[in-house]
N, C-alpha and C positions, 0 to 999 in steps of 0.2 A: 228380022233376028238381029239383036245388036253385035255390033262385032266387038272383038277384045282390044282394049286399048293398050296398043306395045311401043318400046321404044326402039328405034335404030339402034344398034349396038356397032361401032366402028371397029374393024378389025385392030386398031392400033391401041383400043383400051385395054389396060393391062387385067389379067384374069386376075379373081377373087385370091385371097391369100389363104393356102390350105389351113391355116391357124385357126383353132376355134375362136369363136367369139366369146367376148365374158360375158356372163351369164347376168340379167338384169336383176339387181337387188328388189326384192320386193320388202317396202319397210312395214310393210302391214300396222299394226297398234305398239310398237317397240320403239321409244323415242329414242334420240340420238345419245343421248347422255345416261342412257341404261347402264351400258358399259362400263361407263366412269361408275356406276353407283354400284356393281358387282364389285370391282377392285376395290372400291373404299370399303366394301363390306368384308370383303378378303382379308384386306389390310388390317381389319381389326381384330377378324376372328383369329388369325395368326400372329398378332403381335404377341399374344401369349409367348411363342418361340424365342420373343427378345429377351425374356428373363431367365430362360433356359441356361445351363453351362454347358462344359464340355464334359462328355462321358468316357470311359475306357473300352467303348465298342467302337474302336479304330481312331477316335477322334486323337487319342496321345499320339498312335504312332501315324498318323497322316501329320501334326503338327509337332508336338515337342519331340518326337523320335526321327523326325524325317530330316536326314543329312543335306536334303535339297534346299534346305529354307535357311540357312544361317546368314546367309547376306545375298543384296541383290548386286549382280556383276555377269559381265559375259560367260564366264566360266561356269555359274550356277546354271545361268538359264540353258548355256549349251547342254550341260548335263543332264538337267531336265527331261530336254528333246531327245538324248543320245541315249535314257538308262529307263531301266524297269525299275519298278518300287512296290513293293505289297503286292504284288502279282498283277498288277496293272501297268496298260500305257495311255498315260492321259496328261500329255503334258500341259495343255491349258487350263485344266483344273489346278494342276502342281503351280503354275504359274499366278492363279489368283490366291491360293494360301500363302506363297512365298512373298506377294507385296502385303498382305495382311499380316502374316507374322512378322516381318520387318519393321511395319509401321506399328502395330497394335498389340505386339507379342501375344500371350495366350489368353487376352481380355474375351469370353465369349461373345457378344455384343454385335462387335463388327460382321464376323462371320454370320452368325444367324439373321443379322440386317441385310447382307448381300443374297443369301439363300431366299429371304423372304421376299426380295426386289426382284430376283428373277423369277421367281414362281409369280407374282404381280404382271410381269411382261410376259410372261408363258400365256396368263389369262388372257390377254388383250390379242394375242397372237392367235389363240385357238377362236376368239371370235372371230378375226380377219380371215384365217383359213377356212373357219366353217362358211362363213358370209361368201367368200368367192364359191366353193362348191355347191353349196344349196342354192346360192341366190335370195336366201330368205332370212332376213334379220331374226325372226322367231327360233328357228333353227340355232342361229349362231348365238343366240340368248341361252338358249336350253343347255347347249353342248359348254358353253363358258361357265357358266353356273356350277354344272355337275363337275366340271375338271375344278373349278375352284374351289370347292367344300366337300368334296368326296375323302372319307377319311383313309381310302386306302392310299391318298396320297401323302399323309401327313408325313411317312418316314423319308419321303424325298427331300421336305422341304424343312423339317424340324432337325434334322439328322446334318450336323456340319459336315461328317465325312462323305454324306450323297450330295455335295456341290457339283458332283460330274453329272447327275440325272438333270437338275434343274438348270445346268450350264449347256449340256448338249441337246436338251429340248429346244433352249431358247435359239440354239443355230438349227436346228432340224425345222422347225417350224417356220423358222425365217426362211429357211432352203425352199420348203414346200410351197409358201406365199410368193417365192421369187417366180420358181417352176409355174405356176398358177398364173404370173404376170406374162411369162413367155407365151404361156398360151394364148391367151386374150391379147397379145399385143401384134400378133403376124409372126410370132417365132422369132422375136428381135434378138440378136446374138449376146446383146448387153446384160439383158434377164439372165438369159443362159449362163453365163459366165459368174452374173453374181450368185444363182443357184449353187453352181457348183463349188464356189469359193466359199460359201457357208455350210455346204456338207462339209468339206474340209476341215472347218472350223470346229464342227458338230464332232467329227471323228478324232480331232484331238483333244476332245473333253471329254468321250466316252466312246468306247468301240461298238457299244449296241447302235451306232447311227449305220452301221453298215446293211440296215436292212431300206434305207431310202431307196435305192435306184429299184428294186423289184415293186416298192410302194408307189414310184412314178408310173409306171406300166401299169398298176392299178387304177391309177388317176387317169390316165389315159383312156383306158378302156370306160371307166365312167362318166368322162367327159365325152365319150363318143368320138375319138379322134382313131383314127386307122391305124394299127399296127404293121409298120412297113419297113423297109429298109432302113429309111431316114430317124424314123421314131426309135429304132432299135440302136442304130449308129449313135444317133447323140447320148445314149446311154453308156456307151463304153467306159466312157473316162472314170462314170460314177462307180460302173462295176468294177472299175481296174482298183480305185481308192478303198473299195469295198475288202476286194480280195485282200490288197496290201495290209491292211489295219486288221482285217480277219486274224492273214498269219501273225501277224503282229500280236495280236490279244493271246493268241494259243502258246505263243512262246512264251509270254509274261506270266500266264498263269501255270505252264509247265515249269519255269524257272522258280517258282513260289511252292510249288508243290501244290497246288489249290484245286486240283484236277482229283475227284474223286475215283476211286476204282470201284466201280459198281458189281463187277465181274463177283467178287467174292462175296458179297452178300444178297444179290439180286439176281435171278437167273433172268433169260431173256422175256420170257410171260411176264414175269414181275416185273420187269421195266418198261414193259408197254403200259401196263396198269397203273406205273408209276405218272408217265406220261399223261396218260388219260385224266388222272387223280387232280395232278397240276392244273390243267387246262378246265377242270373242271371246278376246282376249287377257287379259281379266277374269276369265273363266270357266277358262281353263286354267292361270292363277296361284292361282286358289283350291285347285287341289288339286295343283299342282306351281309353288311360288312363287319359280321360279331366274330368272337374270338381273334380280333387282333393282336397280333404279337409282334416284336423284333424278329424272332426265330420260330420258324415253322419245320420241324426238323424232320428227316426222313423216319419212315416207321420201322417197328423191329419187326423181325420176322422168325414166326413161332413154326418150327417142323418145315420150312419151305416156303410158308405161305403168309401174304398180307394181312392186315384186317379186311374183314368183310367188306367195309365201304368201298376199299379201294375198288375191288371188283364190279361195285356198281357204277363205277365212274365210264367205263365204255358205253354201256346202253343209254347212260345218259347223255354223253357226246352226240352217240347217233340219233338219237331223237331230237336234240337240238338241231342237227344239222339237216336231218329230213325237214323241220319246219321250217328253216330257213331257205332252204330250195323250192319249198311249195310255192304257187303260184298265190300271187296276192298283189295289191296295189302299190305294196311299197317292198317286193321282191328286189329290185334292183339297190335300193337304199341297203337293205337286209343283208344283201351279197356284198356289197363294197363295204359295207361297215363291219361287215365280220372278218372278210378278206384284210382290213386295214388292223383289225385285231390281231389277226393271227401273224400276219407279216412281221409287225412292230414287235410282237413279245416271242416271236419264234427263237430268237437266240437265247430266249431267257428261260426254255420249257425243260432246261436237263436234260437234251439228247446226249449232250456232251455235259458229266456231273462236274458242276463246281460247287464246293463248299459243303456245308451240312443240311442244307433246307431244303424241301421239296418244292415250298413256292417262297417267294419275297414280295411284299406290297410294294415295294418301290418298282418292281419293273413293270406295274401298270401304270405308269405316269403316262406316257405315251398312249400305248397301247387301247388305255378304256376311251380315249378319244374317239374311236371307231365304233363302239358299241353305244357312247353318248351320240354319236350322230345319228344310228337307227332311232332313239327315243326323241331326238330333235325333229328330225324329218316327220315322226308321227305326231308331235304335239304341234307342230307349224302346219300339218295338213290338216285331213280329213277327221283325223282325231279328237282335233279341239273344235272342227266348227259343229260337229254333232254334238258333243257333251263338254262345251267350253267351259261350264263352270266347276263340273266334277274333276276335270283332266286340271285346271289351275289347282285347285283345291289340294287335289292328290300331290301334283308335284311341289308345291307349296309346303304340305306336310314334309315331303322328303326331304326337302332341303334344309327345313326346320330341323329335321332327327339327326341328318348328316352333318349339320353345324356344329349340333350340341357334341356331338361323335366326336369330331372333330377337334373341337374346343378338349375336349377331355384326353383326346390321344396326344394331342399336344404336349400335356403336361406329363405326360409318362417318359418324355426324352428330357425331364428336367434334370435328373443326375443319374451316377449310377444306382443308388438306391432305387429308385422310382422304375428305372429301365430294368436292371435285372430282375428287378420283387416282380415285376411283371411277366416277365420270360418265365420265371421260376411258378408263379402261380396259373400260368396258361397251361405248361408242362412240365412239372417236376420232376417225372422221371427221365423224361431226355435231358433236362439242364445237368441233372447230377450223373449222367453218362457223359455229358459234353465237359464238363469238370474234372472227369477220371483222367479223359483223354489228354487233357491239356497237362495234367499232373504226369503223367505220363512221359509226355514230350519235354517236360521241365526236367524228369530226373535223370533223361538222357542228354539233355545239353549240360547240366550239370557233370556228368560224369566226361562231357569233353571240354569241362572246364568254360563254357559259355555262362559263367554266373548270371549276365545281363539280360539274357535270353531265356535263362531258368526262371529267373523273377519275373521277368513278364508273362510267362506262361503259368506260372503259381499265381499272379494275380488275376489271370483270366479263370482260373481254376476254382479260386475265391470269388470271383463276381458271380458264377452258376451256381455255387455251393457254400454260402458266407457263414454255414452252421457246422462247417467240417474243421477242426481244431489243427489238424494235421497238415493243413496248406500252409496255416500260418506259421507254423513252427517250421517248416521246411522252407520258406521264403525268409523267417527272420533270423534263421541262420545265414543264408546267404546274404540278406543286407550285413551282418556282424562282419562276414567274412570279407565284404568288399568295402568296409569301414562307413557303412549307413547305419551310424549307432543309432539314431531318433528313430528311423522307419523300425530297426529290429526291435527297440524299446515300444513301440506301437502294436507291432505285431505279438509280441509275449502278452503285453496287457490284453489285448484281445483275445487271447487264449484263458486268460485268467479268468476275464468275465464269463468265458463259456463254460469254465472248469476252473472254480474258486478254490479246489483243494489239489491243485496239481503242482505239488512240491518243486519238482523237477524244473517247472516251468519259472517259478519264483527263483531258482537259481539261475538259470539262464538270465533273466531280467537282471536280477543283482549285477552279473559279471557283466552285462552292457551298461548298467548305470555306472560302474566302476571305473570302465575302460573310458566313459565319457566325462569322467571326473567329478561324478556325485558320488564318495564314498559311503556317505550318511544314508544314501537312500539303497546302497549296495547292501550294506548292513542290517537295513530293515528287511530288505527281501530273503537275506541268507536266515536271518532270524524266523520269519515265517515259514521257509523252507523245510529249518530244523524242527518245529513246532509241528508242522505238517507230518515230517517223514525223518524222525531220527537217527534213523541209518542212513541218512544220505551224506557219503563222508566226504563229498564234492563240495557240498555248503559249507563243512567245518572247515575246510582247507581254505574256500574262498573268503569267510570271515574273517580266518585269522590272518589273510593277506591285505584284506581292507583294513583291519585295525590295526596291522602294520604300518601301514602307508600314512595314518592319520596320527602315528607316532604311541600308539596305544598297544606297547609290546608286550606289555605284563600279559594281555588277553589273548596274542596270539600264539603264543608259544603250547596254551591249552587246547586250543581249537585244533595244532597239528597235529597233536599226541592224540586226540579223539578221532580225526581222520584216518589217522595210521591203525586205531586200535580199531575203528568200523572197518576199514579196509587196508590190510596191509600190504596190498599192491598198487597202493596209489602213489604214482614216482612223484607225482607234481607235491604231493606233500613232504615226501622227504627233501625235494627241494626246498620249499620256502622254508622247513625246520632246520634246513643246514645253513642257510642263511644267517635265521634267526641265532645261530649257534655261533655263527663265525663273528657277528657285530657283537654277540655276550662277550667274546672270548674264549669260547669253548671250542678252540680248532679241532681236537680230536674227533669230537662228535659232529663237528661240522664236516669232515672227511668222510667219515663213517656214513653219515646220510647221503651224502652225494655218491659215494661208493654204491651204496644199497638201491639208490635211484636207478644209477646204472645198469646194474646186474638186472632190474626189473624191466628197464626199457634202454637197450645196448644203443640206440641212437637218439639219447637224449641230450641233445647239443648244448641245453643251460646248462646241465649237471655238468658235462665235459668241460665248460668254459669254467664254471665258479671253482670246481676241483682244480685244474690247472692254475688259475691265480692263487688260489691257496696253497700248493704245493711250490710254485714258484717264491712265494711271500715266507715261508717257511725254509726255504734253501734247498729243498727237493727239487733242482733244476732238470735232474735225468727224470725223476716223476712228471713233471711240469712239461716236459718234452713228448713225453708219451700221450699226455691228456690232449695237449696241442694239435698232435698229429692226426687223434681220434677227430678232433673236434673238426678239423678239417675236411678227413675224410667224409663227414656226415653234411658239412657246408662248406666247400671249396672254394666259394666266393666269400667268406669272411674276413674282409681287409682287418679289421680290429685284431683278431687272433693271428693271422699272420705278423702284424707289427709286434704284437704281443711277444710271438715265438721269437723273433728278431733279436729282442732284449736276452729273454733267456738263452739263446746260444749264443749272443757276445759274451755274455757273463761264462758260458762255457769255453770261451776263448775260439769259436768257430767264427770266424769274422766271414767267412765266404757262404757258411750256411745261412748266419744274420744277414747278408747283402743279396741273397737269393728271395728272402721272405720280405725283407723291405721294397725289393721291388715288383714282387707279386702285389704286395699291399700299395704301393704306390699305383702301380696299374689299375688296381679297384677303386683307385680314388682318395685313399687316404694321405691327406697334404703333409701330415707329421712325418710319415713314413718317406714322404717324396723329400722333405730336408735332411732326413737322417741318412737317407741313401748319398746325397751329396756330401754330407759331414765325414761319413764314415766310409766309403766306398768310393773313393775317387779310381 
């Protein structure tokens, strides 16, 4: 019997490294250039996104209105790393916006180009990570292709505001790749430190990266590494960073008020089914990505019950779990891929509700990689050996269909009209409710004099419900109040487009035209308003003032008379007619009109100012003093009134009172009063 050929091992020979050896890559029939071809194809597929613009779906908030993007300096960078914004803490993502915004402004092309470049980088990283995990180029290619073209990933790439998705993924996958090198290199410290640093950069890009430490343990188990004190200890820095950034994320969401109080709408049982439904929808849209939308709203509750489909989700998930854990040739791959998916999507499953969506397509960007891995292992193994042509044919058809749908979805993100139109078409009921929610919040902000905030919310309400004219009216009024006359005119014009016979809106737009210096356009709108509603007193009054301003004084007085005859309580018409009487030399009628305006509106500052001036000019100094005192009780910071009252008191020989009034006027910034104070009040 032949003896075994053995080698003598010296006592001084070092023991083998406890690290795992790198899996040998099986090339199969996949050429080395294939991944480059996938990247080129993906670039062509997503080139459509380079033609897209920016949307009002957070792009304006993250770019145009972001206070941290004004200039590049140490203070702005420091503020980015020490502040929350829009309910998020992702300073590295904001830094990319900072350098783009200060270089390119709001030109959308560079933003889309960087998003696309990061997606191409991620496609390559997916290939490299999967190649090291599986040891087969075929598996890596399948996962890489599905990752590159799946329609559920469009949102992460074509939406500028989701820069955080593609950026954190680049660092997340790079950290995974470094960790795999750490395992295959004999646990060399340099690879460990690189993995830890890349993890930190991923966390700085998006807090969803907190799942990595748990995934590393799953990866250890999949690669056959023993879970012992050392393997767990090396994860402590990763877990420490996860806890820190998890707390930061919760604080940022709470500061923004983004957390949804589900207790008032959904009971405990219903919340369980919301959880299983979100999980089910992600699984279903993996193989049948239909009904895609930027918003998948929470369901309504009728008599405490969810729609029946939600209650089907729990048995669906349980059946899939049973299938996953059954004995099969791919049981290990199925379990690992499933846990990869569950671990990476766990923080996005609305266990703690954030926002108003039960699922979000962008949340699948990394998690689907685990499910793609299962498919890749099957295609790369016996599945393709037995039915090679059928498998390749079906897979090719799936890739073609996914690519066509991805191209279409990219176009949805072109602008506000295409994006919000798609949301409304997919779920008009919830879109309308969301618009009402924004409108209610806008009304609240308006009551607190937060006009910019109210305008933003009305803008969001309009995007979700563009056919509701009241939103345009309320926003137009706020635009007018803040001096943005051009935007106010646009909103009033939109209402007229929706309701061509809205006489009152012509009157609003006419006043906006007049304030912007276009009296002729204003008069045309007033004429239209009067033709539609002959009883609209405000339109007569405003047309009279517009005619008066361009020198057509004869046409003005009849309009004031008509306004007063239609509405005898319209104080503004008495004001305007009083001025017309004064310039025509009819002082008595002028004073009568101003007194009438004051009787109707006791705090009519304009009427008091004009009445005081007329009384002073006609020698009624005592009456003028009384009118100025009333005016200043209404507006105590009217520096012109203090200055004019000082002259009246000087004529009344009240030098002390005049000096006191001049001092107040000077303190308020009246330069003429300051000179008179020096002249008369030394």
